[in-house]
C-alpha positions as CSV (number, residue, x, y, z in Angstrom):
1,M,73.6,94.0,87.0
2,I,76.9,92.4,88.2
3,H,78.8,90.5,85.5
4,R,81.0,87.7,86.8
5,K,83.9,86.8,84.6
6,T,85.1,83.4,83.4
7,A,88.7,82.3,84.0
8,D,89.6,83.1,80.3
9,Q,88.0,86.6,80.6
10,I,90.0,87.3,83.8
11,S,93.2,86.2,82.0
12,L,92.4,88.8,79.3
13,M,91.9,91.4,81.9
14,S,95.2,90.4,83.5
15,E,97.0,90.8,80.1
16,G,95.6,94.3,79.8
17,G,96.3,95.0,83.4
18,S,99.9,94.1,83.0
19,A,100.2,96.8,80.3
20,V,98.6,99.3,82.7
21,A,101.2,98.3,85.4
22,R,104.1,98.6,83.0
23,I,103.0,102.1,81.9
24,L,102.6,103.3,85.5
25,E,106.0,101.8,86.5
26,R,107.6,103.6,83.6
27,M,106.3,106.9,85.0
28,K,108.7,106.5,88.0
29,D,111.4,107.6,85.5
30,V,109.3,110.3,83.8
31,V,108.1,112.1,87.0
32,K,110.9,114.5,87.9
33,P,111.2,118.2,88.9
34,G,110.9,120.5,85.9
35,V,108.8,118.0,83.8
36,P,105.5,119.3,82.3
37,T,102.7,117.0,82.9
38,S,102.0,116.8,79.2
39,E,105.2,114.6,79.0
40,I,103.5,112.0,81.2
41,E,100.6,112.0,78.7
42,M,102.9,111.6,75.7
43,E,104.7,108.7,77.3
44,A,101.5,107.0,78.2
45,D,100.3,107.3,74.6
46,R,103.6,106.0,73.2
47,M,103.6,103.0,75.5
48,S,99.9,102.3,74.8
49,R,100.7,102.0,71.1
50,S,103.8,99.9,71.8
51,L,101.9,97.5,74.1
52,G,98.9,97.2,71.8
53,I,96.3,98.6,74.2
54,V,93.8,101.5,73.9
55,A,94.0,104.2,76.6
56,A,90.6,103.8,78.2
57,F,90.0,107.3,79.5
58,K,90.5,109.5,76.5
59,G,87.1,110.6,75.3
60,Y,85.3,108.8,78.1
61,L,82.4,111.0,79.1
62,G,84.4,113.8,77.4
63,Y,87.6,113.5,79.4
64,P,90.3,115.0,77.1
65,S,93.4,113.0,78.1
66,S,94.7,109.4,78.2
67,I,95.9,109.5,81.8
68,C,94.8,111.5,84.8
69,V,97.6,113.5,86.5
70,S,96.6,114.9,89.9
71,I,99.1,117.0,91.9
72,N,99.2,117.6,95.6
73,D,95.7,118.7,96.6
74,E,94.2,117.4,93.4
75,V,92.2,114.2,94.3
76,V,91.4,112.7,90.9
77,H,90.9,113.6,87.2
78,G,93.7,116.2,86.8
79,I,94.3,117.0,83.2
80,P,97.9,116.9,81.8
81,S,99.2,120.3,80.5
82,R,102.3,121.8,79.0
83,E,101.9,124.7,81.5
84,R,101.8,122.5,84.6
85,I,105.4,121.8,85.7
86,L,106.3,119.3,88.4
87,E,108.2,120.7,91.3
88,K,110.5,119.1,93.9
89,G,108.4,117.9,96.8
90,D,105.2,117.4,94.8
91,I,103.2,114.2,94.9
92,V,101.5,113.1,91.6
93,G,98.6,110.8,91.4
94,L,98.5,108.9,88.1
95,D,95.4,107.0,87.1
96,F,95.4,105.0,83.9
97,G,93.1,102.5,82.3
98,A,93.5,100.1,79.3
99,F,91.0,98.5,76.9
100,Y,92.3,95.2,75.6
101,K,90.5,92.5,73.6
102,G,87.1,93.6,74.9
103,F,87.9,94.2,78.5
104,Y,89.0,97.1,80.7
105,S,91.7,97.2,83.5
106,D,92.3,100.3,85.7
107,A,95.0,101.2,88.3
108,A,96.5,104.3,90.0
109,V,99.6,105.2,91.9
110,T,100.8,108.3,93.6
111,L,104.5,109.1,93.0
112,P,106.9,111.5,94.7
113,V,108.7,114.2,92.8
114,G,112.1,114.0,94.6
115,K,112.3,113.5,98.3
116,L,109.2,114.0,100.5
117,D,108.9,115.2,104.1
118,E,108.0,112.6,106.8
119,K,104.4,113.7,107.0
120,T,103.8,113.2,103.3
121,E,105.7,109.9,103.4
122,H,103.4,108.7,106.2
123,L,100.3,109.8,104.2
124,M,101.5,107.7,101.2
125,D,102.2,104.7,103.4
126,V,98.8,104.8,104.9
127,A,97.2,105.0,101.5
128,R,99.2,102.0,100.2
129,G,98.3,100.1,103.4
130,A,94.6,100.9,102.9
131,L,94.7,99.5,99.4
132,D,96.5,96.3,100.6
133,R,94.0,95.8,103.3
134,G,91.0,96.5,101.1
135,I,92.2,93.9,98.6
136,K,92.7,91.3,101.3
137,A,89.1,91.8,102.3
138,A,87.9,90.9,98.8
139,V,87.2,87.2,99.4
140,V,84.3,85.0,98.5
141,G,81.6,85.3,101.1
142,N,82.5,88.7,102.3
143,R,80.4,91.7,101.2
144,V,81.4,95.0,99.6
145,G,81.1,96.7,102.9
146,D,83.9,94.6,104.3
147,I,86.3,96.2,101.8
148,S,84.9,99.6,102.5
149,H,85.0,99.3,106.3
150,T,88.6,97.9,106.2
151,V,89.8,100.9,104.1
152,Q,88.0,103.5,106.2
153,S,89.1,102.1,109.5
154,H,92.8,102.0,108.6
155,V,92.7,105.5,107.2
156,E,90.8,107.1,110.0
157,N,92.7,105.3,112.7
158,S,95.8,106.8,111.1
159,G,94.4,110.3,111.5
160,Y,93.3,110.9,107.9
161,S,90.0,111.0,106.0
162,V,88.6,109.0,103.1
163,V,87.1,110.7,100.1
164,K,83.3,109.9,99.9
165,A,82.5,111.7,96.7
166,F,84.3,109.2,94.5
167,V,84.3,105.4,94.9
168,G,85.7,102.2,93.4
169,H,83.7,100.1,91.0
170,G,83.1,96.9,89.2
171,I,85.0,96.7,85.9
172,G,85.1,94.4,82.9
173,R,83.4,94.9,79.5
174,S,82.7,98.4,80.7
175,L,85.0,100.7,82.5
176,H,82.5,101.2,85.3
177,E,80.2,98.4,86.2
178,E,78.2,97.4,89.3
179,P,78.8,97.2,92.2
180,Q,80.2,100.5,93.5
181,V,83.0,100.0,96.0
182,P,83.0,102.9,98.5
183,N,86.0,103.6,100.7
184,F,83.7,103.9,103.7
185,G,80.9,101.8,105.2
186,E,79.8,99.2,107.6
187,P,81.0,95.5,107.6
188,Q,78.7,92.9,106.2
189,W,76.9,95.6,104.2
190,G,76.0,95.5,100.5
191,V,76.6,93.0,97.7
192,R,78.0,89.6,98.7
193,L,81.3,88.8,96.9
194,K,81.3,85.8,94.6
195,E,83.9,84.1,92.5
196,G,84.4,85.8,89.1
197,M,83.6,89.3,90.2
198,T,86.2,91.9,89.1
199,L,86.6,95.2,91.0
200,A,88.6,98.3,90.9
201,I,89.5,99.1,94.5
202,E,90.8,102.6,94.9
203,P,91.3,104.4,98.2
204,M,91.5,108.2,97.9
205,I,92.6,109.7,101.2
206,N,93.1,113.2,102.3
207,A,95.4,114.7,105.0
208,G,92.6,117.0,106.1
209,S,88.9,117.1,105.5
210,D,87.1,114.5,103.3
211,Q,85.4,117.3,101.4
212,V,86.2,118.0,97.7
213,R,85.2,120.4,95.0
214,V,85.6,120.4,91.2
215,L,87.5,123.1,89.4
216,D,86.2,125.1,86.5
217,D,87.6,122.6,83.9
218,G,84.7,120.4,85.0
219,W,87.1,117.5,85.8
220,T,89.8,118.2,88.3
221,A,88.6,117.4,91.9
222,V,90.6,119.1,94.7
223,T,90.4,118.9,98.5
224,A,88.1,121.7,99.8
225,D,90.7,122.7,102.5
226,G,93.8,122.5,100.3
227,S,95.2,119.5,102.1
228,L,97.2,116.8,100.2
229,S,95.4,113.8,98.7
230,V,96.8,110.4,97.8
231,H,95.3,107.8,95.4
232,F,96.2,104.1,94.9
233,E,94.2,101.6,92.9
234,H,94.3,98.0,91.6
235,T,91.9,95.9,89.5
236,I,91.3,92.6,91.2
237,A,89.4,89.4,90.6
238,V,87.5,87.6,93.4
239,T,88.6,83.9,93.2
240,S,88.1,80.7,95.2
241,K,91.8,81.0,96.2
242,G,91.5,84.6,97.3
243,P,91.8,88.0,95.6
244,R,94.0,88.1,92.4
245,I,95.5,91.4,91.5
246,L,95.1,91.9,87.7
247,T,97.1,95.1,87.4
248,L,100.6,93.8,88.1
249,N,103.6,93.8,85.6
250,S,103.8,90.1,84.5
251,M,106.3,90.8,81.7
252,G,109.2,92.9,83.0
253,G,110.7,95.7,81.0
254,E,108.8,97.4,78.2
């Protein structure tokens, strides 16, 4: 069942989403060569307490951490560790969700560790562009497939592939609600978008094949061919005035 949200409920999701954005923005200062990924987890936990939100992922279906930290060929669900040290030239996907006053918000960014080469910069630009285009397609009267097709077309026309094993999703009182929002599909396919729907749109794109596999930890998904993977995500609301991004920093600072 799809749960449409009231204006007040969307405002609550935006408050929680602002905290998500602030935590992810803070990580731009944390992510540096030589930093263990456990420090990212510690800072996410500290800021969660400071901002009065609950980190949504910890314990969800058994996931052990507050934030997903996925490096280079890791697509999603990487687990922070004291043993995993960031190196210059890495890219780091950070996925974080908040539970605040009964509602969830979820976002992801991929950050560089130092300066990247031109090919990796291009991959990052394409992924950001795919998210922007997918959000713009989330208008009343369109269908889920219009988001999916927009993302897929932009990515594949740029020479990359979209991950099909993991998809975006509805979000609200639950972290994952209907409908699913794939990053591939045909236009005018699937559920029609209506005012009050809230969605997590999250392109995951690979430099090589779209195939992935899960490591022995049961969580970390990596590209099957070892190619780089990039992940960006926003929680949005479908409104009569167009899509509203709920995971933006509306406060400034911490």
